[in-house]
N, C-alpha and C positions, 0 to 999 in steps of 0.2 A: 364591517367588511373593511379590512385594513387595505389602505392604500389607495382607495377608490373614489375617497370624498363623496362616498352614497351615489357615485352619478353613472358610472361603467359597470356594468355587471360581467366581469371578467372571471371572477372566480367560479363564477355557475357554470361556465364552459368547461374550467379545467377541471370540472368536478367529475364528469361523466369517466367512466371506470374505463380505462383504456384495453383494447385487443392486442395482444402481442405474442400470438404464436406458443407453441409449446415448448416448454425447457428439455434440457438435457440431463437431469440429473446423473450424479454417479453412483448415489447410495440409496436405496429404497426408504429407509428412515427419512432421509429428507425429500424425496419423490413424497411420501404419504402427509408430511407437512406442508408441501408446498401446495397439493390437491387441496387440500384443507382450507388453506390461506386464501387461495384464487377461488374457492368457492364460495367462500364468505365476500369475497371483494367482488365476486359480479353477483350479487343479489339484486334481481330487480328491486327491490324495496327494503335496502340498507337500513340500518339503525346506529344509533351512536353505540351500543353496546356490539354488534355486529363488525361495526369499522375497529373497535378497538380491541376486539378477539383477533381480527385478521390482521391489525398492526403488531401486535403482540408475536403472532405467529411468524409471519414474515421477519421480524427481527429474529425470532430464535434460528431460523433458517440461516440467516446472515451470519449469527454469532458461531454457528456449527460450520459453516464455509471459509468465514474468516480466521476461523484458528489454525486452518490448513496453510501455511505460511506459501505462498506463492499459488496457491488454487483457485481457480476461478471457471466459471461456467456459465454457461445462459440462465441458469436458476439464479446464482447470485446476481445477475443484472435485473432480472425480473424483479426479484424479490427487493433490491433497492428501488427500482422503478417504482414499483406500487407501493412501497412504505413512503416515498415521498408525496405520491397522488393523495392518500390517506392523511397524511400531515397536513397537505394542503387543504383538502377538506375540514378538518379542525384549524384552517387557518393558522397553524405553527409554520409560517413560512420560511423562519432560519433552519429550522430543522429538515423543512423540506427541501430547501433547497442544497443542504449538505448532502443528501441522499441520492439528488439527481447528478449532482457531480461524481458522487461517487460510481454511479452505476455508468457515468460515463467514461470515468477511469479504469472500470472492468472492461469495457469494451475496447479500451486503446491498448489494454493489456494484450487483446487479442484481436490481431489486426485481420486474419484471416476472415472473422465475421464481418457479414456486408456494412459498410457504413451509415445506412438506412437506418440501422439501429439507433443512431445515434440521434436522429428527428426529434424523438418525442422527450429525450433527456433536455435535448437544447431549447425545446419550447418550452417546458416547463420550469425549467432552470430561468430562463428569460422573463418567464411570469411571476416567478417567485422574487426575482430581483425588483421586478416594477413593483409588487406590492411592499417589499423594503425600503422603496423610495431610491433605490440606487438604479438610476435609467441607464447610465453607461453601460453598468454590465447587461442590463437589460436586453437593450440595444446590440450588444456585441451576440450573445447566444440567439437572439430572436434572429437575426441577420443570419448566421450560421445555418439556423434551420430554413430558411428561404434559401440558402445556397442550394441546400440538400434537395429540395422539391426539384431543382431545375437538373439535378444529377438524378433524381429517381420520380418522375413526373407522375408516377403511378401509385406514391406513397399515400397513405391513408391519414384523415383527420387533418388536412391541410385547414378547415375551417379553425381549429383552434390557433393556430399561428397567426392566420389574417386576422381573428381578432384581438390577439394580442398587440399586434402591430398597429392595427387602428387605436388601441387605447393608447400605445406609445406615441403617436402621433398626434394624438389629441392633447397629450401632456405637454407636446411642441407646440401645441397652438395652430398647427395645420390642421383645421377642421376640415377641408375640403379632402385632403388625403386619407384621414381618419375615416370619413364617411365613405371613401372609396373601399376602404379595408374591410368595414364593418359589411357593406353589401356584398362585397365578392366573398365575405365567409358566409354570409346567407346564401348567396348565388350556389357556393360549393354543396353547403348543406342540402340543398333542394335536389339538386345531382344524386343525391343518396337513396337508396330504394326503400332504408328503414327510417327516413325522417320524419319527422311528425311536428305539428304545431307547437309543442312542449321545447322542442329544442330548438326552434327559429326564434324565440320570444328575447334571449339575451341579445340577438344580434339586432332584432328590430329595434330595441330598447336605446340601442348604442347608437343604431342610425339616427333615432330622434333628437339623442342630446346632441349630435354634431349639426343637426338640422337647427337645433335650439343655439346653437353656440355663432353659429351663421347668422342668426337673427330671424331663420323662418320658423316662426312661433307656432302659425296654424297649421302648417304641416307637420311639424313635432307632435302639434297636440292630437291631430287627427289621429297619429300613430299610438300615442299613449290610450286615446277612448277604446280603440281596438283591442289594445293589449289587456286592459284593465277586465274587459269581458270574459278573458280565459282563466282570469284567479289564479295565475301563477308569477311568482317573482311579485305579489301586489305592494308590498312595502317599497322596494325602488321605485317602482313605476309610477305609486302616488306621489313618492317625493319628487320624482322628476315633474309629472304633471302639475305638482303645486309650483314649482319653481317656474315654468312655463306660462300659467294662469297669472303669475304674479308680475311676470314681464309684459303679460297682455294687459297689467293694470286692472285686473281683478283679483285684488288680495284678498276679498273674504271668501271666494271659492277656493283662493291657494291654499288658505288657513283648513280649510274644509277638507282637503284632500290631505296636508299635513297631519292632521289629527287621525286621520287614518292607517299612518305608519306606526311599526313597533318600535320604540326607540331601542330596546335589548338586541334587536336585529339590525337595526341601521342607526347608530348612534350619533351620526354626524346628521340628522334629523334636528337634533337641537340647535345647531349651527344655522340652519337655513331658517328653523321658526325665530330664531334672534335677529337673524337680518331683517324677516318680513315685519316684526314689531318693531323695529328699528326704523324702519324706513316707514313704518304708519305714525311714527312720533312717540312708539310706546317706550321707553328710554328703559322703565323699569321691567318691564317684561322681558327685553332682549337679555338684560343681566342675568332674570332668572333663568333663561333658556342655556344661555353660557356656564352657568355655574351647572346645570343639570348635566351638560357635556361634560363637565371634568370631573363628575361622580361616576361617570359611565367606565364599563369596563370594555375591552378588546378595540379602542381607539387605535388608528392608523395613524401614520406620520402625514399625510396629507390632511385628512379630518384635522389633526392638531394644530397642523399649520393655519387651515381656514379658521378655526377658531380663534387663533391670537391675531389673526387679520380683521376679525368680526369683533373682538373685543378692542382693537386699537380704535376701529370705526366707531365702535360705540362713546371710546372715551373721547374721539373728536369730536362728534355730536355737544360734547357737555365742554368743550376746549380747555382738556386736560393734556395737552400735548407732550408735556414729558413723562407722564404715565403712560402715553401708546408707542414713544418711541421704543423702547426696550421690548415691548411686544413684537411689533414689526421686524424688528433684529431679529428676534426668535425665528419667525416664520421666514425672513431669508434664508437663516440657518437650514431650517427643516426642508424649504424648496430648493436648496440650493445641492445638498446630497455629500460635498466636499468642503465648502466654506464652515469655519467652526468660530469663527471671531464675536463674542457676546458683545464688543465695543461699539458704542452705537455712531462712532465716527468712523467705523471701517466696513468697507465694502469689499464683495467679490470683485477684481480686477482683470483675472485672464479667463477667458470661457473656451479657449481653443483646446479643442479635445473633447471638451465637457457635453454631455447632454444638455440641451439649449429648453430650460422648462417656461412656459409661457406664466406660470403662476411666480414662479422667482420675477418675472418682469414686472409683473403688480405687484407685487410685495416692496419691491426697490422702488417704484414711481409712487404708490403712497409713502413711503418712508421720507423720500425728497420733498413732497408736498408739505409733509409735517415738519419738517426742519424749516420749510418757508413759513409757515404758519406761526413756529416759535420766534423767528425773525422777527414778525410783526407783532408779535408779543411784548418782546422785552429789547428789539435792534441791537442786540448781540450780534457783532458781525461773523461770530464763529460758527452761528447757525446756519449764514448763508453761505460760507463756504464749504460748511458740511452738504448742505443741499445741494451746490454744483457739483460736488464730489459723486454723490450717490446719483445725480441724474447723466453725469457722465459714464458712470459705471449702469447705468439703464439704457442709455443710447450704444454703450458699445455690446449689451446683450441683446438689444434690440436689432444691430447690425448682423450678428452672427446667427439671430433664428433667421432672419430674410435670408440670409446667405445659403442656410441651411436648408430652406424650401427648395423642392424640386421644379415647381412651376409658376410662371407669373402671375397667373390667376391668386394664388395661394400668398405671395409675395403683395401684391397690389391690395389684397383685403388686408395684410397684418399694417401696411401704412395708413389705411383709411380706419384702422383701430388706434394708430400710433398719434394722431395728428397733435393731441396735446401735448405730447412729451417735450418736444421741440422748442413751442411755442414758450413751457413754462423755464426749459433750461436758459434759453434766450434772456428772459426777463431777470431773470435770476441772476449771469452774468452780467448784463447791463446796469444794474442794481450796484454789484459790485464794484465794477468800472468807474460808477459815480463816487463810490466811497474810496477809492485806491486808483485814481486815473491813470498811474505809471504801472501797474501790475501786471500790464499785458492783457486784461480782461477783454477788452474790446475786441482782440484780435482773437480769442478763442470765443468771443459773441459771435462773429464773422464764420467762423469754422463751423460751430452748431447749425446755422442756417445753410451750410453746404450738405452737412453729412447725409443728409434725408434726400438731397435733390437729385432726380432723374438716377436714382442709385438702383434700381433695375435695369436700366438702357445700360447703365456703365458696367453692371457686374456682368451682362451677357457680354457686351465686347472683352472685357478682362479675360473672363473665362474662356473665351476662343483662342484668345493671345496665347494663353498660357497654356493649352492642349497643344498648340502647336509647335510649342518648343521641346517636344519628342518625350520619351520615355513613357507615352500611355498607350495601350494597344492599338492601333489601329481598327479593327474590328469591332472593339467597343465605343468609339468616335462614331463609325457609323451605321452601328445599330442606336445610338442617341439621336444622330441626325434622322433618322429612319421613323423613329418614334415621334419625334416632335413635328417632324412633317405631317405623319398620319393624324397626332391631335388636330393640327391646322386645317386638315381637312375636314375630319369630322365636325371642329367649332363651324366651318362654313356649311355643311351640311344642315347641320341645326338650326342655320338662318334660312335655308332654301326649302327645308321639308315643313311640309303641315302634317303629315299624317303622321298621328299618336304612337303608331308601332312600330315605325321607322325612327320617330324620335327616340323612343327609348331603346331600339337596339343601339341607336348612335351613342346613347349616354353610355350602355354597357359597355360598348366597346374603348369609347374615349376612358371610361375608370378601369378598364386592361391596360390600356396605352399607357394612362397615367403611374401607377403601380409598376410597370414595367420600367419606365423612364427614372422612378425613385431608385428601384435597384441598380439600373446601368451607374448611376451619376454616383451610387454609393463604392461602385465596383471603382470608376475612375478616382473616385477621392481615397482609394488606397494607395495611389502614388505620392508620396510625402511631401514631393515639391510643388506639386499641383496643388496639395491640400493646405499647403503654407500658404503659397500665395494667393488662393480663392479666401481664405480667412484673413489676410491682412487687414488691420483695421488702421490703417494710416491714410491721412489726408494732406493735401498739400497746403503749405504754411501761405499764409500773405508774402512772407518774401519770396517763396518758391513760386510765385504768381507773377509779383514784382519783377523777377528776373526774367521772363517771357516777356514781359511787354515791352514794344518799342518807345520810341521817344512821345508821340500822341497819341497815344491809345491809354485807354480808361476803363476799368470793368466796373461796373455799376450793378450790384445785384441788390434783388430786393428779397425781402421776407413778410409774408403777412403773419400779422399776431394777434387775432381778435379785431380790437377798434383801431389797429396801429400799424403803420407799414413803417418798416424798417430798410433805409438806404444804406447800403456800403459803398463805398467808392475807392478803388484802388488804383494808384499811377505809381507810376517806377520808384517814384522819390516819397511818395505820401500813401497816408490809410486816413480814410475819415469816415463819419456815421451822421445820419440825421433820423429824427424818427418824425413821422407824420401822425400826428393824432389824430387829425380829423380824417380817417382812412375812410369811413362811413359816405362822407360826403362826395372824398374823390370817385368811391368806388362807383357810385351812382353818377357821377358825371363821364368815366370812361366808358361805364355801359352804355351810355346814350351817347358817347363821340363812336363807340364800336357801331353801334345799331343805326346811325346816320351813316358810316361808311357803306354798310350792307345793303341800305334801302335805296340809295340814290339813283335817280335815273337822268335819262337823256334830257337836256334842256332843263332840269330842275337843279337851281343853285345848291351848292352845299353851304350852309349857314346854319351852324351849331351857335346857339347864345351861351351855352356854357364853356365857351373856348376860353374865355378869361380865366375862371374858377380855375381850370384844368393847368392853365399856365402858372397861377400863382400858388398852386398845391403842389404842383409836380414839377413842372419843366423849372420854374425857376430856382427851385433847390437843387435841380440836379446841374444845372449851369452854374450856380455858386460852386458847388464841390467839384465839378470836372474843370473846372477854371479855365485854360487855354487847351485843352486836350480836345481834338475836334474827331476822334476815331472811339465813338462808344461801344463798347462791347457790353450789350444789356444782358444779365441776368435773370429773367422775369420771375415772377410767382404771382400764382391764383389767377384772377380777370386780367392781370395784365400779360399774361399769355397771348390773348387775344388783339392785343393794341399794338400796332406799327408806330412807333414812336417818331419816327421820319414824319408823320402826317399832324404832328402836335405843332401848336403855335409857337414862334421861337421869342415873340413881344418883340420883335422889329419890323415895323412897316407891314404887318400881316402876313409875314413869310413863315413858312414851313421849318421846320429844323433841319429837313432833308438843305435846305441852302447853305448851313453854315456846319452841318454835323453829317459825317459818315457813319454808318450805323450798321450793327452786325449784332447777334442772338447767340447764347449759347445755353446748353439745358443746363450747365453746372459748372462752377470754375473748375471743377476737377476736368473738364474735358479741353481745357486749357492749356494745359501740363502736354499732353502728348502733340496737341496740334502746334504748340510751338517748337517742340524737340524735332520734328520731322520737316527736314527739307525738302521742296522739290524743285528739282531743276531741270527744264526742258525747254527745247530751242522748237518743239512742232506743237502745233494745238490741236489735237484728234479728238474728233466727237461721235458718240455713238447716237442719232437722231432719229425719233418717230413722230410721223404725223399719220394717224389712224383715221382722221374725218377731215380731210384735208380736200375731199372732194365735193360732188355738188349731192351725193346723197343716194345710194343704191338699194334696191327692194331688200338686200341681206342686212346693210345696214339698219335701216328702218323696222324689220323686223324683229332683230335681235335686241337692239336698244333705242329706245325713244329719248335719244340725245341729238341736239342740233350738229351740223355740220360746222366745221372751223375753217374758213375759205383761208384764213391768214394766217395757218400755220405751216401751210407748206412754203408761204414766203419767209415766215419764221425761221425755218432752217434750211432754208435753199443755198446760202453761201457758206454753210460748214465744212470745213475740210474734215473726212473721216466717212463714215458709215452711214446712210440716209433711207429710212423705210418710210413710204407714203402709201396710204391707204390700204390696199388690200396686202402688200409687203410687211406691214405695219402691227405684226402678230405677238401676241405675248410670248408664244413657243421661241420667236425669233431675239425676242429680249432676253429671255432666259438663258439662251443658249449664247448671247455674246455679252451681255451684261459687265462682267466683270474683266472684259478686255479692253476697256477704255477708261481714259481717266477723267473724260466728262461724257454724262447722259444727259441728252435732251429728250424728255417727252413732250410732245406739244400736244395734250389729250385732253378728254374729260376725266375727273375725278370725282365719285358720289361719295359724299359723308353722309354715315348712319346716324340720324342724332340718337336712336335708339338704343343701339349697339355698335360701337365703333370699329369692333372686329369684323363687320358685316362693310365695312367701307372699303372701296376699290378703286383703283385705277385703270380706265378702259382701253383697251385695244380693239382691232380690226375685228368684227365677227365672224367666224369661219366655221365653227363649231355648231352643232345641233343644239347646243344647250348654253345658253346666255354665260354662264358663269364660268365657261371654258376659256371664255376670251377675257377676263378681268383678273386683274392681279389684287388680291385681297389683302388686307393688312395684316392677318396671321401667316399668309404666304410669306409677306415680305421678312417675317421674323427668322426665316430658316435659310433665305438667302445668304449667299457669300458675296459680298460686293465690297471688301476690304480694298480692292484696287481701284475704288471709285473715288477720286478726287472730289467731284464736284456732281452733283444730281440736280439738274432742272427739271422741274415739273410746275409746267405752265399752266397746269388744268385749275379749275375751281376746287377752291376748297380743302388742299391737300394739308394744309395748316390745321383744320377744325377737327373738331372732337370731344369727346369726354373729359372735363377736366378732373384729374385723380391726385389728392392732396398729397404734396411732396414728389411728386413724378411728371407732374405736368400734363400737358394735352395726349390724350392717346389718339395722337393723330396718323396720316401717313407719312408726315414728315417724320416723325418717331420711328416707325417703322423702318426706313431708309437709313437713319441713323444707327439702329439697333442690328441691320444686316453689314454694318461696315463704314457706310459712305462718310468719308469727312467734312462735307459740308453739304446744305442743301439749300437749294432756291424753292421756296414754295407759295403759293396762293393761299391766303387766307378768306377770300370770299369770292363769288361768282364774278370776274370780272369782265370787262368789254375787250374781246378776242384782237381788236386792231390795236388798241394801246398796249395790249401784253407784248403784240409780235412786235410792235416798233421799239418798244423797251428792251426786249431781249435780244434785238439784232445788233442795238447799241453794245448791248452788253457785254457779247461775245467779241463784239469788235475791241473793247477796251481791254476785254480780258487776253485777247491775242498781242495785243501792245505793249502787254506785262504789266499792266496795273493789278493791284490786288482784287478779290473779288468785292468786297466791299467798296472799295473805293470806284471801280468798275460799274457796281450796280448805281452807285449814285451820281456818276457822269452820265448814265443811261436814262436815268429819270431827270435828271436836269436837262438834258436834251429834249426830252418829249416835252418836260413845264416850258421850256423857254423856244420851243419850236410853234409850229403853227397847227398844231393839234386844235379842233373846235373845242375839247372837252379836257378841261387842265383842272378838275377838282381833284383833290385827295383820295377820293372813290376810285379812280381812274388809273392811278400810278404806285398808290401805297399799299397794294394788296401782296405786291413781289416784297417778300424779304428773304434774308441770306441767315439762315442757322448754322452754325459751325464755324470751320476755320475760315480765316478771311486773308489768308496767305496767296502770293501768285501762284497761279500754273506754269507760266512761261517766264523766260528772262526778259527785263524789259529793254523794246526797241531801243536801238541807236547803237553806241559802241559797245558791243557785247563782251564778254570776260575773253573769249578767244582772240576777238581783234586788238583787246587792249594787251595781250600777252605778246601777241604780232608787233604790234608796233612798238612794244617795250625792247622785244628783241632786234627789231630794225634799228631803234635808237641806240642800243648799245653797240651793235654792229658799225654805225656811223662812226661813234664817238671813236673805237677801237681803230677804223681806217685812218680818222682825222689825227689821232695821236701817231700812229704808225707812220704815216705820210710826213708829219711836223719832226718825226725823229730821223727820218732819214734826210731830210732835209740839213738839219742840225749835223748830222754824219758827214755829210758833202761839205760843208763849208768848213768842216775840221779838217780836212782831208786838205783842201786848198789852203 
């Protein structure tokens, strides 16, 4: 089966004969021929002979009608369409494509005909291009067909289109969306009165393949076992079942299934047999099956590309790196569709406007790794440079693929699958820096560490900004917002509902919304300005970051790379790097330190014996690299995202770093550029504050939420100027109505972190609805809020900084949700902290902000006041839970002589000088007269 890598059953669905209405022939001879051909075309049990005769008859009709110049009717249109379908069945996709395109031309020559006639030619043309490995054109025609469904909702055979779109998204690596489309195809099929189990098999098979790619092997296997019993499409199903069993580490069972496949029907079987034997260590057997594929007929582009990759892997197993490289280059060419350079040093470098193939990503990554292995063999730097160039191409493709995905779920899954790419690229770049220390490789290494950090949040914020620049239909943007809201709502319902039928209904509804979201975003991308901005692949350089830094600031960025931790420090006039190779020990000590912070109790002394180890391994190198800079902007990675650095020992008299350094945090250094370019000038300090649990506890509160009262929370916000809502007035509805009207928001309430699912984490407001979830602001809801007018969000609740750690993206916390919504900075709590201590610190924090201090300096001062005051408990677990993430800029002008006062004083001074000058001049003139 050409173009399918023996995985997806696409052609099987496209083989069903189309029903297309009666033609309007102009001559009896043509009518007789058409009736004969159509009768053969519609046979319930066609054979190769009957299909061949039907094809010849349709061609005869076409020849007769085309000989009349300028003549066309629906008979000609239908003949081209059905000719294409018959060629499709014979897997002659090139000729089929030409027939479909000609059918489309015939329709366009007759504008009076309904545009609904274009639906099937578009579906079939897109499918033919898919098999021909031309995914750009496939996407173009399939999207046109999808648009026709919106114009003609009662159009027939939608399942064909949805199956083809599922296959296309599968090639893109978006397995979540591909599963949605395959499921929708099955759903449409089951709604048809004449549907049967036979027709459903291709869709069910394709759903199982998507589950396989999502790592859901058991679920996929269950589907295959059900399908095998039907004894239809057995070759493809046994092949896929074998792949699944191999992934489940059952190689013998996998081979049993492979042996049931007919290789003449599915030549890609030989590739999978070869891979199975290779992974079992049977290299000779692997070569045998790879050779069998070469001798096969009717192999497709993708199958041939897979064969090149598997041959390269077999050569790599024997350390034959030079021989593997040309094969990987051929695979890159096959999977790219537009790149044709056979030079092993060449790579595709521009993906804008192209179909993003995940197979291409895999081939490029293997090529880069092979070039690295070649360097280790002969130490020739050219291999290392070529490896870095290939890694750069792979990272650009990864970034492009991520931006092409429509949902954050799909993007985060991609990041989890790509975790090795950036680590390998960094190691290569640092090795080149060692060989050529003055060639700029160290700065390139830093950019590699930043390209993947918090990229999903950043893209969400950037795309929101781009959409606001105009030129995009407001109705489309409203539709997009509504769809995202509905997806978030369904995600929440899935966390709250336990009824199986309701969960299934929620899943179906979510599937429809995600597909609709994909359609809407494709329409938005038709705006060329937005498209160019969205897929821009530039990143701020070290020099650009240096220009944003003030005198005492230093950016300290971390990157975990296996057993090593990399530190990059940027100061206004310098850039440096340090590698900590004892990271496993440091990770263990950091985890123990964080655990101690979370578990301390009143009256229990905070005493961690590993403090000296953390100081030597982490703090001391930081102090050395930062030098005299006393404002650290920390960009954490991995486990360090849970660590409040200000709590760490400074090495001086058992004092914490808080005493000597002001600290703020950033999700990525890319966030520093917009933060530094926006100047906030305010003379007034206005706050929107909520304290829903400030009372003594009413029955409604206790019934709805088993949360403790926070009596200190009322005191915490009592002196703030602006709008304050306490107890019954502090509702979720009020928050959503007023949130984006104030520069500062203070939520003195509870936050609940769900360790099983970060999406179910929430901030609690006063309970007034009949259902508890109505009074909770969930993480999923935060993503759809617009808080771009909010300069600072203060969430003194417990655990707002906690959540699932996703490699490359950071912590899936409520803090991230507020940043995603547009807040430029957030004060959050890393663990459940003491209510009184939190209240005292934040009261002082507001005081210093009103005085004109920067946010980071105000927080440092407030914590020091607590530490040096008369509080009974002063261990780090009482004060270090509050951290600042985002912009550290001041919110108001510094108190004292304001700019206005300076201007007035300057003006008065000038007037005084003028007065004295004129007085002196007048006096001089009087003396002259006398």
